[in-house]
N, C-alpha and C positions, 0 to 999 in steps of 0.2 A: 540178525545182522549186527546188533549192538554188542553182542558177546565178543566180537572180533575187533571192536573199536576201543581205543583208549579213552578214558574219561579224565576230565580236568576239573579242578575246583575253580570257581569264578568268584573272586573276592572283591567287594566294592571298596572304592576309595574316594573320599571327599576331596583329598588333596593328593594328586598323583606323585608329585615330587617328594612330599613327606612320606608317603607310603613306600615309594621306591627306595628311599634312604633306609626306612625301617627294615624292609625285607633284605636289602642288599647289605647294609652296614651293620645293623643290630643283629639280625639273624644269620648273616654271613652267607646268604644264598646267591647263586649266580644267575644273572639275567641271561636268558637264552635268546630273547627277541624283544625288541622294543618298537612300538608304533605309537601314533597319536592317541589311539583309542584303547590301548592295552599294553601292559608290560608283562612278559612271560618269564617265569623263573623255573630253574631246574632244581630238583631236590630228590635225591635218592633214585634217580633214573626216571622220575615222572615229572610232569610239569603242572603248574597252575598259573593263573594270571590275575592281575589286578586291573580293574577298569574304572573309569571315572563315573561317579554318580552322586547325586545329592542324598541318596538313601543309605550311605555307608554307616556302619555302626548301629543299626537299628534292630538287627536280628538278636533275639534273646537266647540263642543257642549256638553251639559250636559250628563254625563254618568249615574248618579243616583241622585235621589232626595228623601228627607225625607219629609213626610207630617206631619206638626206639628200643634198643637192647638194654640200656641202663638208665632208667628214669632219673635216679638220684644224680648221676653225673650230668645228664642233660639239663636238669633244673639248675644245678650249680653253675654250669657253663652259661646258661641263659641269664641267670641272675648277675653273673659277672659282666655280662654285656648290657646290663641295665634293665632287663625285663622284670616286671613285677607280676607275681602270680596271684591269682584271685583266691580268696578264701570264701568257701561256701559252708553253710550250715542250714540246709533245707531237707525236707523229707527225701530220703534216697541218695543224698549227696552231702557228705561232710568231709572237709579237707582239714588236715593238720599240717601246718607249715607249708601250705600250698598243694599238698598231695592227698588224693583220695585213694582208698583201698577198696577193691571189689573182688569177688571170688575169681573172676577171670582176667582182671586187668588192674593196673594202677594208673592213675592219671593226674595231670596238672593242667590248669587252664590259665591263659593270659590274654590280654587284649593287645591288638596291634595299634599302630599310630592312629587308626581311624575308628577305634572302638569296637572292631570285630573280635569275636571270641574265637581263639585258637587253642589247640591243646597238644600236649605231648603225652603219649601213653605207652605203657609197657605191658604186653600180654604176659599172663602167668603161665 
């Protein structure tokens, strides 16, 4: 039954107003629905939501990633909006100017206003 059901990312927020501004104003995403316990955003025909919790920003891994056609253009656009990309130099992951190169994809990671790790990636 799950194969027919859409899936959504659920992203934690310590401060809902701050997170809402980040996703709406900084990333330029559209709010599709807003309630006391969640704010839903539309992106590329799919949805995700942010929800209030004191556990925001604690995950040491990527919570959501956007698949893009031109990673360099997306990174430049996001930098122009004030997004700072993470630099990594750990086994299996090295970025140069915020971008990592892999055989099957290219990727760049940034943190939202709550400290959650997000990514943009371009399949090869």
